N, C-alpha and C positions, 0 to 999 in steps of 0.2 A: 784703562781707567786711570786718570791722572792722579787721583788722590788715594790710591791703594798701594800700601807698602809691598804686598806680594806681587802685584802687577809690575811695580818698579824693579823689584828683584828679578823677576822673570825677564824683563826688558833689558837688564844689565845696567841700569842706572844707579842701583844700590848694590854694593858688594855682598856676596854671601858665599858660603862654602857648599857647592853643589855636590851631591853624592849620586844623583841620578838625573838624567834628562832624556826625554823622548818627545814625540810630537804632541802628546796629550798631558803628560805629568812631569813635574820636577820634584826633587826632594833635596832639602837643605838641612844643614846642622842648625839646631836651635841655638840662638845666641845666649840664652839663659837656661842651660840644660838642667833638667830635674832628675836625671838618671845618667849613668855612664853612656848609654846610647839614648839620644833624644833627637829624633829627626822629624821634620815636617814634610808631609807628602801633600803636594799642592797641584791642583789642575791649572794648566796654562790659561784656560778660559776663565774669565772672571764670573764666579758664581758667589753670591753673597754669603750663603750658609747652606747647611744641609736642608733647611726648610725651603730653599729656593730651587732645589733640584726638580727637574721635570722628568717624566717617564722617558723622554727622548735623550736625557743625559745619563741614563742608567749605565751605559758603557764607561762613562767617566768614573763613576763611583766604583764600578767593578775593577777598572784599571788601577784606581788608587789602592784598593785592597790587595791586588796582585803585586803591585810595586812594593807595598809594605811587607808582604810575605818575603819577597826576594831580598829586600834590605835587611830584614831580620835574619835571614839565612846568611847573608854576607857578613853581618856583624857577629855571627856566632851565637845568637840568642834564641834561635828558633826552637831548640830542644829544651832549654831551661825555662823558657816562657818570656812573654812580653805583653805589653798593653798597647792597644790602639784606642785613642781618645779623639772624639769629635765633639766640640763645644758649639752650642747654638745660643746666641743672645747673651746679653750682659750677665744675667743671673746664672746662665750656664757656663760662664767663664770665657766666652769668645771675646778676644781683644783685637783681632784683625778681621774686618768684614770681607773676607775672601775665604771660601770653603777650604779647609785644610784638615789634615789628620795628623795627630801626634803619634809617633812610634817611640815607646819608652821601654827600656830593658837594661839588663846588666846588674840589676839589684832586685831584692825582694819588694814586690809591690804590696801595699797595704789596702785595706778596705774599711771604711769608706774612703774614697780617694781625696775628699776635701770639700 
């Protein structure tokens, strides 16, 4: 998709700091971190949002969760706690129309989140 920021990052036309890459998922450091650990877990396949997932894409969503678990462990935040966030739509806080999950940790999270 030519007008998608994350597709361009995945294609290598926009630089990013990758912390994970496999055939299905990439993870990058957020350029505006909201916590000491703030990573974005992104499927390589362009999917607009969580609302666009089909039952056939369940393995992608599951893989995203497992990658986030591993990244939390690698970052040393798996025992103290972390937050996984998925935003949908403008009022939900989605700013890039490509499915992604935020992994945040390394500080006390508050509720409500905002």
